[in-house]
N, C-alpha and C positions, 0 to 999 in steps of 0.2 A: 431504774429502767434501762432495759437496753436496744439500743438502736435511738438513733438521733436522728429518723426521717419524720415525717410529718404525725406519724400514732405516736410515736415515743418522746416526740419534743410535745406534744399535747400532754400526755399523760404526766409528764414530768413536771409540765406547769401548771395543772390541775392540782397536782399531790401538793406543789410549793405553794399553791394558793391556798391550800387549806394546811397549810406550816407543817408541812411534813419533813423531815430531813429527808433530800433525796438527792440521788446520786445517778447522773445521765451517763450511759457507758457506751461510747461511739468508739466503731474500730476505724474511720478514716478520719483525716484533720483537720476537718472541718462537718457541720454539720447539713442536710439537707442535699444532699449529691444527686438523690434522684428527682428531689422537686427542679433543681435547676435544670433538668434536661427534658423535665414534663411540659407539653403544649409548646414545642420546638423553644423552649427557653423561655416562654412569655406566661407559662403556667395556670393550667385553667383549673383553678382549685376547687370549684363544685359547678352547681347548676341549679337554676331558679324554679326546675320543676316540684312539684308537690312531693310529699312523703309517697304516695300510693306509687307515682311514677318512678322514684328509685327503688322502690321495694319491685316493682317490675323488672327492672334493669337489671337485678340482682337473682331472676329467676328463684329458683324455690330456695335461696339462701335467704330472700327479700325479707321472709317472716322473722327470722334471725336477728335480722339488724333492726327492724322496726324499734326495740326500746331505746336503742342508741342512738337511731334516729330521732326519737321523741324527746329524750335527754338533751342533744346538742345538735341543731341542723344548720342547713344553709343560711339562714337570717343571723341565728346566733354567731356562726362561723365569719358573717361581713360584719358583724359589730365587735367582733373580736379583734378583727384590725383594723377597724376604724377608729377605734379607743386610740388606737397607737399612732395615727396620723395615716393610715394606708386605705385610699379609697379603692374599692373595687366596681368594675363595670361589665353589664350583660351585653355579649353579643349572639349572633344568629345562634338558634337551636337552644337557649337558655343559658350558655356557655358562659360561666363569670370570669374575669380576669382580673389583676390588679391593674389599676388605671396606667403605669408606669411600663406596661407592656415589660417587665421585667420580673423572672421568678425568684432574682435575688432579694425583689424587696419583700417578697413573703419569708423569706430565710431571716432576715434583718429585723421582721417584727417577731417573732419565734424566739431570736437572739435575747430582745430586749425582754420580752417576757419572762425567759428562764433567767436572765440576770435580776431582774426584777424581784423574782420569788428564790431566789437563793438557792438556785440550783447548781450544786459540783459537777462538771462535764470533766469524765475522764476521756480524752482525744487517744487515736492510736493505738487503743486497745481491743482486744479480741476477747469473747465469752470463748474458754474452751469446753467448761462443763457445770453444771449445777446439782447440787446435792441440798437434799432436807436433813438437816440435822437437828434433835431436840426444839423442835417448833421454829428455828431458824433455816433460811436458807444459805449456804454456803457456795460463793460464787469461784469457780478457778480461772485466773485470768491467765494471759500471756505473759510471760517476765515472770513467771513465780509466784504471783501477785493472788492475794485471798481478800475476799470482801463478805462482810456476813450480812443480811438483812430479813428484816420480819417479813414481806414482802418484795415479791417481783412480778415486775411486767415485761414481759417478752414480746418487742414489737420490732424482730430483725428483718422484717421485710418476708419476700419470697425468694425465688433462686433465679430471678431475670433481671438481667442487665446487671451482671455481676460486677463489672466497672463502680459500679454504684457500692459493692460491699455486700451484696445480698447472694452469699453464697451458700445460703439453706441450713446455716449453723443450728438456726432457730427449730427446724425440721428436728434436726441428729437428736437435738438436746430435749424437747419437748417427746419425742417418740422412747427416749430413753429413760423418760419420767413415767413411762406407761401412754403414752397417748397415742392416737391412731391416726395417721397423715393420709387424708386423701390424695390419691396419686396426683402428682404434678403434672400442669399439662401449660403449656403457651398459649397467652391470651394477648388479644391484641399484636397479633403477630402476622407477618407477612408470607403468603400462599405459594407454594411451587405450581409449576404446571409441566403438563406433558411436554406441549407443543415448544418447540424452540424457538417459532418466528418472534416471541416475545423481545427476544434479545434485540431484534431490529428496534424494537419500537421503546426501549429502554430510558427510563428518564419523561416519558410522555406522558402528561395527567389529561383525562377525559373528565369535563365538567359535564354537569346537567344530563349524569346518564343513571341508568337504575340496572344494577345486577341480580340476578335467580341463579341461587344453588340448587343443584336438583339430586338428592343423593335417594334411589330406590321412589317409592310414592311420595316421599317428604320434599317439600319443598318451599327455599327460606327466600323471600324477596324483599329487598332493600328499600330506603328511601331513595330519592334523587338526589344524588350526591357526587362524588370526585371519586376516581380510579387514578392509579400510576402504575404503570409498566416498568416492571426492573428486569436484571439479565436472567433472572430465573422464571419469574413468575409475576404474580400481581401483589400490589401493595397501596397505600391510600386510605380515606377514612371510612368507606362504605365497606371495604374488606377485611380492615381491620374490626370495626364493630362486629363484623358476624364470625371472624377468623376462630372464638373462642367454641364455637357451635362444632363449625367445621372440622375442626381439630378432634374434636369428641366422635364424630360422624369417621375420620379417617380410620379411627383404630378399630372398626369393623368391616368399612368399605376401601378396597386399594385405590381408589378412583371417584371424583364427584365433578359431575358437570356442572361449568359455570357458563351462565351467559349473560351477556353484555348488551343490554339495550341502548343504542346511542342513540335513539329518538323516543325518549318514553312520551313526550309530549302529542306524538301522532300514534292515530291508530293503523293497524298494518293496511288498509282500503286507503287512508290517509296518504300514507307513506309510497304506497302505488300510484296513486293519480298525482303526486308531487315528480317523484319519478318519470311519470309519463310524459310530463310537461317538460321538465329539465333536459330529456334527452331528443324529444321533438323541437324545441326550442334551440338546444344545441346543434341539432342538426349534423353538419359534419366537424362540428369538435369532437376532438379524441375525448374518449368516456373518461379517462384521466384525469381530464382537464375540466368537465364539466363534474368532476364528483369533488371540486376542490369545494363549491358550496355547502357541501353537507357534512366533509368529514377534514380533522386535521390533515395535514400535507402528508404527515409520514404514515398515518395508519392506511392512506388509499393505495398504494400498490400491495398492502398484504391482504386488504378487503377484495381487490380484483381477484387478484390470484386465486382466492377461496373461492370466491365465485367461479372461476374458470373461464371466465370474459376475456377476454385480449384488450390489453390496455390501450391497443394502436387502436381498437375500434371503434367508430363514429358513432355518434347518438343516434343517429338513423338507422343504423345495423343492430342495433340490439334487440336481440329476441324478445318475446312476452317472457319465455322461461329464464333466460338470462334476466331480465331485468326483475322476475319475483324472487332469482336466487339472491341477487343484491337487496332487495327489500328485506329476506327473508336474513341475511345477515347483520343490516342494521338493526334488526327488529332482535336478534340473536346470534352476537359474535360469540361463537363457542371457542370454550377452553376444558381442558380437563386438569382438574387439582389433583396431585398427587402426593402434597405432603405440605409442610410449613417450613420456618426457619425454627432452629433450634431454640428450646426453655432463654437461654441464657440471651439469647437474641430479641427476644419478647418484654413488649412493654409492660406488662403485666401477667403475674403467675396468678391460674387457676390452680384448686386445690390447695391444699394445706391443712390444720388442725381442724380435726372435724368437729363441727358445730356441735352436735350431739353431746359432745364434752366439754361445755362451753356454757356458763350461766347467761342467757342473753342480756337479762338485768343487769349484771355485775360485771362481765367478762372473766370475772373468774374461773377457775379448770374446776370441774366436777372430780375430776381425780387427784389432784394436789393441790390441799388447803392452803392459801395464800400466794399462789401463781395465778397471773394473769395473764391475758392476751390482748394484741390490740393491733389493727391494720392488715398489710398483706397476708402475715404468717396464718390467718383465719381464712378458712376456706371460702371460695366464693368470688366472682370477679364480673365485673359491669362492662357494657362497651365504653367507650371512649366519651366526654362529657363532663367531666368533673365529677363523676360518681363515684369512682375508687378513691379517689383523694377524699371526698367526704365521708366514705366509710373510715378511712385512716383517722381524722380528727374526730368522730363521733365517738369511734370505740374507745379511742386512745384518751378522749376526756371522760366516757364512763368506767373506764380501768383506771386512771390517775384518782377521779373522784371515791370509786366504789373502794379501793386498795386503801386511802386514806381514813376510810370512814369506818369500815371494819375493824 
């Protein structure tokens, strides 16, 4: 098994449980580097959503993952950790975390299972190449080392978060063996804006807002949630979850319009009425002070500037036209998306080994018998919420089981 992340660890554990002689090769000095970074160090390991919801989250790749999810799913994963004494808990939107709120707890359980099932782990070794000879695989490792195996599971991750060791080695090796690599794109990635005023708001989080991306006639509308301003653009849960689709659109459209609804709970006419009341009640109070009841302090000067109104103007001096402009900005603060951070800085890689070349029931290559794939190396990514980690554990479980039984 190549790669000691969630997919590779699960594959090695399952093969070990089936009494196979398993070697796990990890290029880092410890397992689960990316697990430790996930969920802000808490590890959102899965979601309590049904299989159908998981499939929806992976879009057109959802159907491919269905057999893996039916083989080993969220409840199985909960029991897997519970059997080693680690309980999990459900939080908002069905996200599941360890009760310890520590990603390290997840890695510790994986290490226990690996030891218990006699998996040999080689740390600090990188796979350079893989060749098939006379029904066996010959693994060329760093330091001029060689390992032969009847079955190989590639679980090397994607090409994002390079500091975790995901440098795309698995893609290069699979391609050399004849596999098609669906072009790699960043997913769960912050987006860049044309507007420079975002830098004034760097670090500001907007809560209970909704965003809409407009690309030609297409509109992508988010749930209500959070957005974070950065020095180059926008991030936060709402942006990250939809970023994969936006990156895809940016390949054909140089600019995509983003509208931030700062008051999703109010219809335009309700907001108009509230503004009228606030300005009339405010009377001689300056507009910049009246707006404190409506917006975070740092956002007020930006919104007033965009509306064209004078910040020193008093509430009873605001014209109907100015009031309507402010209302429109509150319901749709506009930004122009012009790009994203690079793949290396994304949380997840979209793209990878084409699912057309993998048997969905076994995770075995249709091109190279005895070669299996698991985890992020397989094309297809979902939004945040534990879906991508469940994909890793499910495909790892299937690959480990089927490689052991066939």
